[in-house]
PDB file of N, CA, C and O in Angstrom:
ATOM      1  N   GLU A   1       0.842  -1.181   0.000  1.00  0.00           N
ATOM      2  CA  GLU A   1       0.000   0.000   0.000  1.00  0.00           C
ATOM      3  C   GLU A   1       0.885   1.242   0.000  1.00  0.00           C
ATOM      4  O   GLU A   1       1.896   1.296   0.700  1.00  0.00           O
ATOM      5  N   ILE A   2       0.504   2.212  -0.773  1.00  0.00           N
ATOM      6  CA  ILE A   2       1.251   3.467  -0.857  1.00  0.00           C
ATOM      7  C   ILE A   2       0.714   4.408   0.211  1.00  0.00           C
ATOM      8  O   ILE A   2      -0.489   4.650   0.297  1.00  0.00           O
ATOM      9  N   SER A   3       1.616   4.929   1.013  1.00  0.00           N
ATOM     10  CA  SER A   3       1.227   5.877   2.053  1.00  0.00           C
ATOM     11  C   SER A   3       2.225   7.022   2.092  1.00  0.00           C
ATOM     12  O   SER A   3       3.330   6.927   1.558  1.00  0.00           O
ATOM     13  N   TYR A   4       1.817   8.093   2.729  1.00  0.00           N
ATOM     14  CA  TYR A   4       2.690   9.262   2.890  1.00  0.00           C
ATOM     15  C   TYR A   4       4.000   8.860   3.564  1.00  0.00           C
ATOM     16  O   TYR A   4       5.082   9.248   3.122  1.00  0.00           O
ATOM     17  N   LYS A   5       3.891   8.090   4.621  1.00  0.00           N
ATOM     18  CA  LYS A   5       5.080   7.671   5.373  1.00  0.00           C
ATOM     19  C   LYS A   5       6.036   6.855   4.488  1.00  0.00           C
ATOM     20  O   LYS A   5       7.246   7.076   4.512  1.00  0.00           O
ATOM     21  N   ARG A   6       5.498   5.931   3.723  1.00  0.00           N
ATOM     22  CA  ARG A   6       6.351   5.086   2.873  1.00  0.00           C
ATOM     23  C   ARG A   6       6.999   5.887   1.745  1.00  0.00           C
ATOM     24  O   ARG A   6       8.163   5.664   1.414  1.00  0.00           O
ATOM     25  N   VAL A   7       6.259   6.804   1.165  1.00  0.00           N
ATOM     26  CA  VAL A   7       6.838   7.644   0.110  1.00  0.00           C
ATOM     27  C   VAL A   7       7.963   8.489   0.694  1.00  0.00           C
ATOM     28  O   VAL A   7       9.037   8.589   0.101  1.00  0.00           O
ATOM     29  N   ARG A   8       7.724   9.094   1.844  1.00  0.00           N
ATOM     30  CA  ARG A   8       8.744   9.917   2.504  1.00  0.00           C
ATOM     31  C   ARG A   8       9.994   9.102   2.810  1.00  0.00           C
ATOM     32  O   ARG A   8      11.108   9.550   2.540  1.00  0.00           O
ATOM     33  N   GLU A   9       9.819   7.922   3.364  1.00  0.00           N
ATOM     34  CA  GLU A   9      10.972   7.077   3.689  1.00  0.00           C
ATOM     35  C   GLU A   9      11.739   6.682   2.432  1.00  0.00           C
ATOM     36  O   GLU A   9      12.970   6.672   2.440  1.00  0.00           O
ATOM     37  N   PHE A  10      11.044   6.363   1.376  1.00  0.00           N
ATOM     38  CA  PHE A  10      11.698   5.968   0.129  1.00  0.00           C
ATOM     39  C   PHE A  10      12.481   7.136  -0.474  1.00  0.00           C
ATOM     40  O   PHE A  10      13.641   6.981  -0.856  1.00  0.00           O
ATOM     41  N   LEU A  11      11.838   8.306  -0.557  1.00  0.00           N
ATOM     42  CA  LEU A  11      12.486   9.455  -1.180  1.00  0.00           C
ATOM     43  C   LEU A  11      13.737   9.909  -0.437  1.00  0.00           C
ATOM     44  O   LEU A  11      14.711  10.339  -1.056  1.00  0.00           O
ATOM     45  N   PHE A  12      13.709   9.814   0.866  1.00  0.00           N
ATOM     46  CA  PHE A  12      14.819  10.336   1.658  1.00  0.00           C
ATOM     47  C   PHE A  12      15.738   9.259   2.206  1.00  0.00           C
ATOM     48  O   PHE A  12      16.562   9.525   3.081  1.00  0.00           O
ATOM     49  N   TYR A  13      15.596   8.036   1.689  1.00  0.00           N
ATOM     50  CA  TYR A  13      16.501   6.966   2.102  1.00  0.00           C
ATOM     51  C   TYR A  13      17.895   7.327   1.598  1.00  0.00           C
ATOM     52  O   TYR A  13      18.077   7.518   0.396  1.00  0.00           O
ATOM     53  N   PRO A  14      18.881   7.423   2.486  1.00  0.00           N
ATOM     54  CA  PRO A  14      20.182   8.000   2.114  1.00  0.00           C
ATOM     55  C   PRO A  14      21.066   7.154   1.197  1.00  0.00           C
ATOM     56  O   PRO A  14      22.053   7.675   0.677  1.00  0.00           O
ATOM     57  N   VAL A  15      20.762   5.892   0.979  1.00  0.00           N
ATOM     58  CA  VAL A  15      21.659   5.031   0.215  1.00  0.00           C
ATOM     59  C   VAL A  15      21.246   4.925  -1.255  1.00  0.00           C
ATOM     60  O   VAL A  15      21.915   4.241  -2.029  1.00  0.00           O
ATOM     61  N   ARG A  16      20.164   5.583  -1.649  1.00  0.00           N
ATOM     62  CA  ARG A  16      19.703   5.499  -3.043  1.00  0.00           C
ATOM     63  C   ARG A  16      20.590   6.321  -3.965  1.00  0.00           C
ATOM     64  O   ARG A  16      20.991   7.428  -3.606  1.00  0.00           O
ATOM     65  N   PRO A  17      20.898   5.807  -5.135  1.00  0.00           N
ATOM     66  CA  PRO A  17      21.663   6.592  -6.122  1.00  0.00           C
ATOM     67  C   PRO A  17      20.891   7.853  -6.505  1.00  0.00           C
ATOM     68  O   PRO A  17      19.669   7.821  -6.646  1.00  0.00           O
ATOM     69  N   GLY A  18      21.593   8.930  -6.665  1.00  0.00           N
ATOM     70  CA  GLY A  18      20.966  10.182  -7.049  1.00  0.00           C
ATOM     71  C   GLY A  18      20.540  11.049  -5.887  1.00  0.00           C
ATOM     72  O   GLY A  18      20.135  12.194  -6.088  1.00  0.00           O
ATOM     73  N   VAL A  19      20.623  10.531  -4.681  1.00  0.00           N
ATOM     74  CA  VAL A  19      20.214  11.288  -3.499  1.00  0.00           C
ATOM     75  C   VAL A  19      21.398  12.044  -2.900  1.00  0.00           C
ATOM     76  O   VAL A  19      21.226  13.072  -2.245  1.00  0.00           O
ATOM     77  N   GLU A  20      22.590  11.524  -3.133  1.00  0.00           N
ATOM     78  CA  GLU A  20      23.771  12.133  -2.547  1.00  0.00           C
ATOM     79  C   GLU A  20      23.901  13.589  -2.993  1.00  0.00           C
ATOM     80  O   GLU A  20      23.639  13.923  -4.149  1.00  0.00           O
ATOM     81  N   ASN A  21      24.302  14.430  -2.076  1.00  0.00           N
ATOM     82  CA  ASN A  21      24.598  15.847  -2.338  1.00  0.00           C
ATOM     83  C   ASN A  21      23.409  16.644  -2.864  1.00  0.00           C
ATOM     84  O   ASN A  21      23.607  17.680  -3.498  1.00  0.00           O
ATOM     85  N   LYS A  22      22.214  16.202  -2.626  1.00  0.00           N
ATOM     86  CA  LYS A  22      21.023  16.949  -3.033  1.00  0.00           C
ATOM     87  C   LYS A  22      20.312  17.443  -1.775  1.00  0.00           C
ATOM     88  O   LYS A  22      20.177  16.717  -0.790  1.00  0.00           O
ATOM     89  N   THR A  23      19.864  18.686  -1.834  1.00  0.00           N
ATOM     90  CA  THR A  23      19.071  19.196  -0.725  1.00  0.00           C
ATOM     91  C   THR A  23      17.666  18.590  -0.821  1.00  0.00           C
ATOM     92  O   THR A  23      17.278  18.038  -1.851  1.00  0.00           O
ATOM     93  N   ARG A  24      16.942  18.704   0.243  1.00  0.00           N
ATOM     94  CA  ARG A  24      15.561  18.209   0.268  1.00  0.00           C
ATOM     95  C   ARG A  24      14.744  18.884  -0.839  1.00  0.00           C
ATOM     96  O   ARG A  24      13.978  18.231  -1.547  1.00  0.00           O
ATOM     97  N   LYS A  25      14.923  20.201  -0.973  1.00  0.00           N
ATOM     98  CA  LYS A  25      14.185  20.960  -1.977  1.00  0.00           C
ATOM     99  C   LYS A  25      14.528  20.496  -3.397  1.00  0.00           C
ATOM    100  O   LYS A  25      13.636  20.339  -4.231  1.00  0.00           O
ATOM    101  N   GLU A  26      15.801  20.279  -3.669  1.00  0.00           N
ATOM    102  CA  GLU A  26      16.225  19.809  -4.994  1.00  0.00           C
ATOM    103  C   GLU A  26      15.635  18.441  -5.302  1.00  0.00           C
ATOM    104  O   GLU A  26      15.141  18.200  -6.403  1.00  0.00           O
ATOM    105  N   LEU A  27      15.692  17.557  -4.331  1.00  0.00           N
ATOM    106  CA  LEU A  27      15.172  16.207  -4.524  1.00  0.00           C
ATOM    107  C   LEU A  27      13.665  16.225  -4.783  1.00  0.00           C
ATOM    108  O   LEU A  27      13.178  15.539  -5.681  1.00  0.00           O
ATOM    109  N   LEU A  28      12.938  17.003  -4.003  1.00  0.00           N
ATOM    110  CA  LEU A  28      11.490  17.064  -4.183  1.00  0.00           C
ATOM    111  C   LEU A  28      11.114  17.669  -5.539  1.00  0.00           C
ATOM    112  O   LEU A  28      10.145  17.237  -6.162  1.00  0.00           O
ATOM    113  N   LYS A  29      11.873  18.661  -5.994  1.00  0.00           N
ATOM    114  CA  LYS A  29      11.595  19.260  -7.296  1.00  0.00           C
ATOM    115  C   LYS A  29      11.764  18.223  -8.410  1.00  0.00           C
ATOM    116  O   LYS A  29      10.934  18.140  -9.315  1.00  0.00           O
ATOM    117  N   ILE A  30      12.823  17.446  -8.341  1.00  0.00           N
ATOM    118  CA  ILE A  30      13.069  16.391  -9.336  1.00  0.00           C
ATOM    119  C   ILE A  30      11.929  15.370  -9.319  1.00  0.00           C
ATOM    120  O   ILE A  30      11.420  14.975 -10.368  1.00  0.00           O
ATOM    121  N   LYS A  31      11.542  14.958  -8.132  1.00  0.00           N
ATOM    122  CA  LYS A  31      10.518  13.917  -8.010  1.00  0.00           C
ATOM    123  C   LYS A  31       9.134  14.401  -8.407  1.00  0.00           C
ATOM    124  O   LYS A  31       8.369  13.648  -9.009  1.00  0.00           O
ATOM    125  N   ILE A  32       8.793  15.656  -8.077  1.00  0.00           N
ATOM    126  CA  ILE A  32       7.463  16.136  -8.451  1.00  0.00           C
ATOM    127  C   ILE A  32       7.351  16.250  -9.969  1.00  0.00           C
ATOM    128  O   ILE A  32       6.275  16.043 -10.528  1.00  0.00           O
ATOM    129  N   LEU A  33       8.454  16.578 -10.638  1.00  0.00           N
ATOM    130  CA  LEU A  33       8.423  16.610 -12.103  1.00  0.00           C
ATOM    131  C   LEU A  33       8.251  15.204 -12.672  1.00  0.00           C
ATOM    132  O   LEU A  33       7.535  15.014 -13.655  1.00  0.00           O
ATOM    133  N   ARG A  34       8.895  14.235 -12.066  1.00  0.00           N
ATOM    134  CA  ARG A  34       8.784  12.849 -12.539  1.00  0.00           C
ATOM    135  C   ARG A  34       7.367  12.303 -12.352  1.00  0.00           C
ATOM    136  O   ARG A  34       6.845  11.610 -13.225  1.00  0.00           O
ATOM    137  N   TRP A  35       6.753  12.614 -11.221  1.00  0.00           N
ATOM    138  CA  TRP A  35       5.457  12.027 -10.890  1.00  0.00           C
ATOM    139  C   TRP A  35       4.269  12.917 -11.231  1.00  0.00           C
ATOM    140  O   TRP A  35       3.129  12.552 -10.943  1.00  0.00           O
ATOM    141  N   HIS A  36       4.511  14.083 -11.841  1.00  0.00           N
ATOM    142  CA  HIS A  36       3.405  14.965 -12.212  1.00  0.00           C
ATOM    143  C   HIS A  36       2.423  14.183 -13.081  1.00  0.00           C
ATOM    144  O   HIS A  36       2.840  13.495 -14.012  1.00  0.00           O
ATOM    145  N   PRO A  37       1.127  14.279 -12.792  1.00  0.00           N
ATOM    146  CA  PRO A  37       0.143  13.458 -13.521  1.00  0.00           C
ATOM    147  C   PRO A  37       0.191  13.600 -15.043  1.00  0.00           C
ATOM    148  O   PRO A  37       0.086  12.597 -15.749  1.00  0.00           O
ATOM    149  N   ASP A  38       0.345  14.804 -15.560  1.00  0.00           N
ATOM    150  CA  ASP A  38       0.377  14.975 -17.020  1.00  0.00           C
ATOM    151  C   ASP A  38       1.594  14.289 -17.626  1.00  0.00           C
ATOM    152  O   ASP A  38       1.487  13.603 -18.642  1.00  0.00           O
ATOM    153  N   ARG A  39       2.725  14.474 -17.012  1.00  0.00           N
ATOM    154  CA  ARG A  39       3.949  13.859 -17.523  1.00  0.00           C
ATOM    155  C   ARG A  39       3.872  12.335 -17.395  1.00  0.00           C
ATOM    156  O   ARG A  39       4.221  11.605 -18.322  1.00  0.00           O
ATOM    157  N   PHE A  40       3.416  11.875 -16.251  1.00  0.00           N
ATOM    158  CA  PHE A  40       3.297  10.442 -16.019  1.00  0.00           C
ATOM    159  C   PHE A  40       2.364   9.813 -17.054  1.00  0.00           C
ATOM    160  O   PHE A  40       2.663   8.761 -17.620  1.00  0.00           O
ATOM    161  N   ASP A  41       1.229  10.474 -17.291  1.00  0.00           N
ATOM    162  CA  ASP A  41       0.260   9.952 -18.264  1.00  0.00           C
ATOM    163  C   ASP A  41       0.871   9.832 -19.651  1.00  0.00           C
ATOM    164  O   ASP A  41       0.678   8.828 -20.337  1.00  0.00           O
ATOM    165  N   SER A  42       1.607  10.855 -20.062  1.00  0.00           N
ATOM    166  CA  SER A  42       2.137  10.838 -21.423  1.00  0.00           C
ATOM    167  C   SER A  42       3.306   9.871 -21.593  1.00  0.00           C
ATOM    168  O   SER A  42       3.512   9.339 -22.683  1.00  0.00           O
ATOM    169  N   LEU A  43       4.072   9.639 -20.531  1.00  0.00           N
ATOM    170  CA  LEU A  43       5.226   8.747 -20.651  1.00  0.00           C
ATOM    171  C   LEU A  43       4.912   7.286 -20.341  1.00  0.00           C
ATOM    172  O   LEU A  43       5.462   6.384 -20.972  1.00  0.00           O
ATOM    173  N   ILE A  44       4.052   7.059 -19.395  1.00  0.00           N
ATOM    174  CA  ILE A  44       3.815   5.695 -18.909  1.00  0.00           C
ATOM    175  C   ILE A  44       2.596   5.035 -19.563  1.00  0.00           C
ATOM    176  O   ILE A  44       2.633   3.840 -19.859  1.00  0.00           O
ATOM    177  N   ALA A  45       1.544   5.773 -19.788  1.00  0.00           N
ATOM    178  CA  ALA A  45       0.308   5.184 -20.337  1.00  0.00           C
ATOM    179  C   ALA A  45       0.538   4.380 -21.612  1.00  0.00           C
ATOM    180  O   ALA A  45      -0.010   3.286 -21.746  1.00  0.00           O
ATOM    181  N   PRO A  46       1.330   4.886 -22.550  1.00  0.00           N
ATOM    182  CA  PRO A  46       1.528   4.107 -23.778  1.00  0.00           C
ATOM    183  C   PRO A  46       2.208   2.755 -23.550  1.00  0.00           C
ATOM    184  O   PRO A  46       2.100   1.863 -24.392  1.00  0.00           O
ATOM    185  N   ARG A  47       2.888   2.596 -22.452  1.00  0.00           N
ATOM    186  CA  ARG A  47       3.613   1.346 -22.160  1.00  0.00           C
ATOM    187  C   ARG A  47       2.792   0.359 -21.331  1.00  0.00           C
ATOM    188  O   ARG A  47       3.203  -0.786 -21.143  1.00  0.00           O
ATOM    189  N   MET A  48       1.654   0.790 -20.845  1.00  0.00           N
ATOM    190  CA  MET A  48       0.865  -0.030 -19.929  1.00  0.00           C
ATOM    191  C   MET A  48      -0.177  -0.861 -20.667  1.00  0.00           C
ATOM    192  O   MET A  48      -0.651  -0.495 -21.743  1.00  0.00           O
ATOM    193  N   LYS A  49      -0.515  -1.981 -20.057  1.00  0.00           N
ATOM    194  CA  LYS A  49      -1.680  -2.733 -20.524  1.00  0.00           C
ATOM    195  C   LYS A  49      -2.901  -1.919 -20.126  1.00  0.00           C
ATOM    196  O   LYS A  49      -2.954  -1.342 -19.040  1.00  0.00           O
ATOM    197  N   GLU A  50      -3.862  -1.884 -21.005  1.00  0.00           N
ATOM    198  CA  GLU A  50      -5.055  -1.066 -20.765  1.00  0.00           C
ATOM    199  C   GLU A  50      -5.739  -1.417 -19.440  1.00  0.00           C
ATOM    200  O   GLU A  50      -6.220  -0.536 -18.726  1.00  0.00           O
ATOM    201  N   GLU A  51      -5.775  -2.704 -19.125  1.00  0.00           N
ATOM    202  CA  GLU A  51      -6.463  -3.120 -17.895  1.00  0.00           C
ATOM    203  C   GLU A  51      -5.692  -2.746 -16.630  1.00  0.00           C
ATOM    204  O   GLU A  51      -6.281  -2.696 -15.550  1.00  0.00           O
ATOM    205  N   ASP A  52      -4.394  -2.485 -16.739  1.00  0.00           N
ATOM    206  CA  ASP A  52      -3.586  -2.103 -15.581  1.00  0.00           C
ATOM    207  C   ASP A  52      -3.532  -0.592 -15.371  1.00  0.00           C
ATOM    208  O   ASP A  52      -3.141  -0.129 -14.300  1.00  0.00           O
ATOM    209  N   TRP A  53      -3.918   0.173 -16.376  1.00  0.00           N
ATOM    210  CA  TRP A  53      -3.748   1.618 -16.330  1.00  0.00           C
ATOM    211  C   TRP A  53      -4.513   2.306 -15.196  1.00  0.00           C
ATOM    212  O   TRP A  53      -3.917   3.151 -14.528  1.00  0.00           O
ATOM    213  N   PRO A  54      -5.782   2.009 -14.931  1.00  0.00           N
ATOM    214  CA  PRO A  54      -6.491   2.728 -13.868  1.00  0.00           C
ATOM    215  C   PRO A  54      -5.810   2.630 -12.495  1.00  0.00           C
ATOM    216  O   PRO A  54      -5.685   3.635 -11.795  1.00  0.00           O
ATOM    217  N   LYS A  55      -5.376   1.440 -12.113  1.00  0.00           N
ATOM    218  CA  LYS A  55      -4.711   1.290 -10.813  1.00  0.00           C
ATOM    219  C   LYS A  55      -3.346   1.985 -10.808  1.00  0.00           C
ATOM    220  O   LYS A  55      -2.946   2.570  -9.802  1.00  0.00           O
ATOM    221  N   THR A  56      -2.649   1.917 -11.920  1.00  0.00           N
ATOM    222  CA  THR A  56      -1.345   2.566 -12.022  1.00  0.00           C
ATOM    223  C   THR A  56      -1.493   4.076 -11.920  1.00  0.00           C
ATOM    224  O   THR A  56      -0.730   4.737 -11.217  1.00  0.00           O
ATOM    225  N   LYS A  57      -2.469   4.612 -12.619  1.00  0.00           N
ATOM    226  CA  LYS A  57      -2.708   6.059 -12.587  1.00  0.00           C
ATOM    227  C   LYS A  57      -3.099   6.508 -11.183  1.00  0.00           C
ATOM    228  O   LYS A  57      -2.663   7.565 -10.725  1.00  0.00           O
ATOM    229  N   GLN A  58      -3.902   5.727 -10.511  1.00  0.00           N
ATOM    230  CA  GLN A  58      -4.314   6.057  -9.144  1.00  0.00           C
ATOM    231  C   GLN A  58      -3.099   6.045  -8.210  1.00  0.00           C
ATOM    232  O   GLN A  58      -2.946   6.939  -7.378  1.00  0.00           O
ATOM    233  N   ALA A  59      -2.245   5.043  -8.346  1.00  0.00           N
ATOM    234  CA  ALA A  59      -1.048   4.958  -7.506  1.00  0.00           C
ATOM    235  C   ALA A  59      -0.110   6.131  -7.762  1.00  0.00           C
ATOM    236  O   ALA A  59       0.446   6.698  -6.821  1.00  0.00           O
ATOM    237  N   ALA A  60       0.069   6.497  -9.023  1.00  0.00           N
ATOM    238  CA  ALA A  60       0.928   7.631  -9.364  1.00  0.00           C
ATOM    239  C   ALA A  60       0.368   8.926  -8.784  1.00  0.00           C
ATOM    240  O   ALA A  60       1.125   9.775  -8.314  1.00  0.00           O
ATOM    241  N   GLY A  61      -0.926   9.078  -8.814  1.00  0.00           N
ATOM    242  CA  GLY A  61      -1.565  10.260  -8.223  1.00  0.00           C
ATOM    243  C   GLY A  61      -1.329  10.329  -6.727  1.00  0.00           C
ATOM    244  O   GLY A  61      -1.092  11.406  -6.179  1.00  0.00           O
ATOM    245  N   THR A  62      -1.392   9.189  -6.070  1.00  0.00           N
ATOM    246  CA  THR A  62      -1.131   9.132  -4.635  1.00  0.00           C
ATOM    247  C   THR A  62       0.307   9.554  -4.339  1.00  0.00           C
ATOM    248  O   THR A  62       0.551  10.330  -3.414  1.00  0.00           O
ATOM    249  N   VAL A  63       1.251   9.048  -5.118  1.00  0.00           N
ATOM    250  CA  VAL A  63       2.659   9.420  -4.938  1.00  0.00           C
ATOM    251  C   VAL A  63       2.836  10.919  -5.161  1.00  0.00           C
ATOM    252  O   VAL A  63       3.510  11.584  -4.374  1.00  0.00           O
ATOM    253  N   ALA A  64       2.245  11.453  -6.215  1.00  0.00           N
ATOM    254  CA  ALA A  64       2.368  12.889  -6.516  1.00  0.00           C
ATOM    255  C   ALA A  64       1.805  13.738  -5.375  1.00  0.00           C
ATOM    256  O   ALA A  64       2.405  14.749  -5.011  1.00  0.00           O
ATOM    257  N   ARG A  65       0.677  13.349  -4.812  1.00  0.00           N
ATOM    258  CA  ARG A  65       0.099  14.100  -3.686  1.00  0.00           C
ATOM    259  C   ARG A  65       0.993  14.030  -2.457  1.00  0.00           C
ATOM    260  O   ARG A  65       1.125  15.013  -1.727  1.00  0.00           O
ATOM    261  N   CYS A  66       1.604  12.883  -2.224  1.00  0.00           N
ATOM    262  CA  CYS A  66       2.522  12.747  -1.087  1.00  0.00           C
ATOM    263  C   CYS A  66       3.744  13.659  -1.274  1.00  0.00           C
ATOM    264  O   CYS A  66       4.190  14.304  -0.326  1.00  0.00           O
ATOM    265  N   ILE A  67       4.270  13.707  -2.479  1.00  0.00           N
ATOM    266  CA  ILE A  67       5.428  14.561  -2.742  1.00  0.00           C
ATOM    267  C   ILE A  67       5.051  16.028  -2.570  1.00  0.00           C
ATOM    268  O   ILE A  67       5.812  16.803  -1.992  1.00  0.00           O
ATOM    269  N   THR A  68       3.885  16.407  -3.068  1.00  0.00           N
ATOM    270  CA  THR A  68       3.423  17.790  -2.913  1.00  0.00           C
ATOM    271  C   THR A  68       3.298  18.130  -1.437  1.00  0.00           C
ATOM    272  O   THR A  68       3.668  19.226  -1.016  1.00  0.00           O
ATOM    273  N   ARG A  69       2.791  17.220  -0.671  1.00  0.00           N
ATOM    274  CA  ARG A  69       2.648  17.431   0.777  1.00  0.00           C
ATOM    275  C   ARG A  69       4.012  17.601   1.460  1.00  0.00           C
ATOM    276  O   ARG A  69       4.138  18.354   2.425  1.00  0.00           O
ATOM    277  N   LEU A  70       5.012  16.908   0.962  1.00  0.00           N
ATOM    278  CA  LEU A  70       6.356  17.020   1.533  1.00  0.00           C
ATOM    279  C   LEU A  70       7.006  18.359   1.243  1.00  0.00           C
ATOM    280  O   LEU A  70       7.908  18.785   1.964  1.00  0.00           O
ATOM    281  N   MET A  71       6.552  19.021   0.193  1.00  0.00           N
ATOM    282  CA  MET A  71       7.135  20.312  -0.170  1.00  0.00           C
ATOM    283  C   MET A  71       6.714  21.350   0.829  1.00  0.00           C
ATOM    284  O   MET A  71       7.096  22.514   0.709  1.00  0.00           O
TER     285      MET A  71
END
């Protein structure tokens, strides 16, 4: 299950590649651009099975809202 706490822990886990030497603000800016619903829809939807898309879109929206809340 995707939750605010899990998204926060994942984003700020210190051993992930790409996290080193980034401020919290820099990291959140990168992630909100990646998970923005319009961008996500245009990049990911064409690669998804049609039957999987609704749940995937809902999960991406949850992640995007969690990131926005962290800002």
